[in-house]
N, C-alpha and C positions, 0 to 999 in steps of 0.2 A: 505493499502499497503507500502508497508519492504521500508524501505532505507539500503544503502548498506553502509557498512563504508569503511570510508582505514586505517581504526587506526592498526597499529602496532600489537596491542594484540589479536584482534581477529585472528591475525595467528596463525598457526601453531610452537611451540616453534621454531622448528627446520628454520622456516621461518620467525622467528623477523625480523625485523632489529633494531642494536639500531637510539633513535628518535633526534637521536644527540655526536656530538662528546666528547661534553663535560661526563670531567669520574663520576661530580655526578648526572646529569643525569642519568646518567648509573646505578652505583651504585641504586640509587632512582626505578630503571624498576626495580631492583628486588630486590631492601628493604624495597620500600618506600610505602608500604602497616602495616596498625595498628597492623598486627601481626608478619610478618616474623621477628621481631629483636625478641620481647619474645621467640620467637620456637627459634631463633637461644645465648638470655641469658642463656634457659633453655639447652640447651646443653651446653653450658661450664659452668653451676653450675650441669653437670654427671648426666641429666636425660637420659633416652637412648630410653623407650619405650615409645611409642603414648598411654596408658595411663595417663604413668610421664604427658607429654604434657597435655593430654586433663585434669587432673588436679590439673591444674595451673590455681591461680587462678583469672588469667583477663579470663576466661570461657572460653579457643575459641569454635565454632564450632564445630565436626568431620567431615566435610564435606569441610571447610576450612582450620584444618589440617591439610590434605589429600594431598589436594593443597599444602601449604607450605612445606612442607614434599620433595614430588617431585617437589618443584620447587627447593630450594638448592639442592638436589641431582641431580638437573639436571646443575643446574647450580658448582656444584664442588663445594660448601663449605659445604654440608655432604655429607655421603657415607652410603648407608644402608649397617648391615651384622644381621650375624647370633643370631637373641639374644641370645641362649645359640648352646652351641653344641648338633645336631641332631633335633636344634625345627625348625618347617617350619615356628617361626613367628622369623622377623627383628626387630635392632633395629638398634640405627643411631647413629653417630661418627661423627665431625666436620674436615675436610679435617686442610691441611696444613694450604689454603684459607682459610677457616672458621676460625680454630684462632686469624690468618690474623685481624679479626674483634674488637677482644678484647679491643686491642687498645680504640676501637670505642663504645666502650659499656661503658667501664671504663668515659669516658668524657661525654656520657649520661648520667649516674650514679652523676657521682661527678657536673653535674651542674643543673643535676632534686635535687641530696640533698642542693646546692643551694640555686634553685631559686624560691623549688615549698614547698610550704611548708605540713609537714605530709607529707612527705617521709619516705624512708628509703632501706639499703644500702639488695638489695639479692644478690649483683652479685662481689665474691668474692674479695680479693683479692691478690689471683694468677695473 
């Protein structure tokens, strides 16, 4: 016997409602898994192509990478652009909304450098 779920994340993206008016909860609904901010980090580091993201040392599975890139585009954090003129392939870049995450990732980087032994910065100072 299958159970039906009332969870918002089980709905199609166009019908999902925020689980709470809390801005932290809303941000976590978009960014709060183990992969999404790493994709944002890679975009900030200048990576633009699917193959570049999949080559990151964390080893994101390609099906999850596809989902996270689609999520970032759907929420206006990244946009899909042609990879090269005349190419059928796509690249990705951060939107203004995505660039606004730069201080958040810097703060996370700085916290990790202070509190997590053996870490080193990958996110540039820009």
